[in-house]
N, C-alpha and C positions, 0 to 999 in steps of 0.2 A: 504493500500500500504506500509506503514511504517513497519507494522508487517511482511509482506511478505519479504521485503528487509532484515529485521532483521533475519528471519529464514534462508534465503539464505546465509547471511553473517556467521551466526553461523555454518551452515552446512559446508561451505567452510573451516572455521577454524578447525572444527572437522576433516575433511578429511586431511588437511595439517598436523595436529597434529599426525595422524596415520602414515603418510608417512615420516615425518621428521627423525625418527630413522633409516629408511631404506636407506637413501641417494639416490643415483641415481637409486638403485634397486626398489625404490618406484614406478617409472614409469612402470617397468616390472610388478610389483605386481598388480597395479590398472588396467593395461591393460588386464591382465589375468582374473581378477575378472569381469571386464566389458564384456569381450568376453564370459565367461563361465556362468555367473549367471544373472547379472542385469546391466542395463545401468547406467553408471556413467559419470560424466562430464569430459570426457577424454581430450577434446580439451583445456579447460582452464588450466587443470593440466599440460599437456605437454607444453603448451605455457608458463606457469609460470616457469617451470623448465628451459626452454631454455632462457627466459628473464633474469632470475637470474644468469645463467651461460652460456653465449653465446659460450664459448669455448667447452662446452660439447654438442653442437648442434647435431653432428652425433651420439654420444653415446646415447642420449635421444631418438632420432628417431629410432635407432636400437633396443633399449630396449622396446620401445612402440610397434613396429612392431612385435618383438619376443614374447612379452607378449600376444598380440592379437592372434597370431598363436597358442601359447601354450594353452591359455584358450579355444580356439575353439575346442580343442581335446574333451572336455566334450560333446559339441554339436555333434561332429562327431560320437562319440560312441552311443549317443541317436538316431541320425538320421540313422546310419547304421543298428542298431538293430530293429528299428520300426518307422523310420521317415516317410516312405511313408504313412502309415495309419494316422499318426498325421497330415501330410500336407493335406491329402484328407479331413480331418475333418475341418481344419481351412481355407482352400482355396476353392474357387468355382472351378468347373470342368474346366472351361475355363482358369482360372488363373493357375491351376495346369498343364494343358497341355502346356501352353505357357512357363512356367518355365522348364518343362521337355524337350520340344523341344530345348530350348536355351542351356541346358546342353548337349544334344545329339550333337549339331552342334559345339559349342565352349565351351567345358567344362572349360578350364582354364580361359578364358576371362569372362565367365559368373559368375565366383566367384571373380576374381581379380577386375573387374570393380566396383561392389557394395562395395568391401572392400575399394576402394578409396574415396567413398562418405561419407559425414558427415550425422548426423541425419537430417531429420527423415527417412532416408533410412532403410527399414526393413531388416537389414543385417543378423540377426539371422535366419530368415526364409530362406534366401538364403543359409546359412551355413548348415542348416538342409536338404535342398533340395540336396545340393552337396553330402552329406553323404548318403541320402536316394537313390540317383541314382548311388551309389557305385563308386564315384570318387576315384581315387588312393590316398592313404593317403599322400604320399610324394608330389604329385601335389597339393593336398588340402592345405597342410601347406605352400608350396611355393607360391601359388596364394594369400593366405591371407597375408603372409609376404610381398609380392611384392606390393599388393594394399595398405596395411597400411603404408608401407615405403614411397610410393609416397604421400599419404595423409598427413602424419606427416612431411614429408620434406617440402611440400608446406606451411603447417601451420607454421613450424619453420622459414622459410624464411620470411614469412609475419610478423611474430612476431618480428624478428630482424629488419625489416624495419619500422614497424609501432607501435610496442609495443603490449602488451597483450590485449589491447582494441580491436584489430582486431578480436578477437574471438566473442565478443559481436556484433560488427558491422556486421561481416560475418553471424552470426546467424540470425540477423534480415533480411538481404538480402535473405538468403536461405529460411527462413520461408515465405517470401513474394513472391519470384519468384522461388520456388523449381523446378517447371516444366521446366523453361527456363535454370536453372542450369544444369539439367539432359540433356536437348537437347544440350547445348553447349559442355558438356563433351562427350556425345555420338558422336557428330560430330568430335570432336578432336580425339577420339579413332578410329573412322572410317577412317579418313584421315591417321592416323599413320599406321593402318593395311593395307590400300591400298598401301601406300608407301613401306611398308615392303614387301608386296607380289610382287610389281613391281621390287624391288631390287633383290628379290630371283629369279624372272624370268630372269632378265638380267644376274645374276651370272650363272644360269643354261645354258643360251644361250652361254655365253663365254666358259664354260667348254665343251659344245657340239661342238662348233666351233674348240676349241683346239684339241679335240679328232679326228676330221675329216679333219684337214687342210693338212695332208700328208698321204693320203691313200696308195701311192706307197711305202712309207717307211714301213707302217704296213704290206703290202702284202709281202715285202722282208723279214721282220722278221718272217713271218709265213712259208716261204719256207722250212727251215730245218726240220720242224715238219710235212710236208705234206707226 
């Protein structure tokens, strides 16, 4: 156990040593590498930057979200050029069809929602799927940016409130109750979508009522052109 802790500590120091010369742009760089190639400890790094410099909270969140979106371009190219075959090899037919149906119905949300979630969410597989199913490039970038922005904003707020230890505590909770975390987030997203749809219906009804409230006036305006 002592050896493992020593290795983790040495790895953390090595990562911070690489990022130090980059300043705030270190967040962007490591987020891009994390999204494009290999999973890196993004949450502790972002939390560390925010904890050391609370006034840079919004800057670090924006850089982390932008880095994730930029790095995902690599996976977009891979997925767009041959991602469907890759996914069919790695996923069961049932899982593949489920992901495909999800993207057909709610393309933007099917990518943004996983982008909000911390590990162990298989986010890279979802990114490959989005590209393989030919999601618009701009919508692809916007969905990832929006999802990561929400994720790192929540992480930052928790860090400011409870300190960087919140990452370790949250990791244990998620590892133990990942299924219930997903359920809670899904319910929250569903409630928000229903509220948004209801608001859109009310707005459309008001516009329709405004357009029909004075039919006599409309008919009079049409007389000269009859």
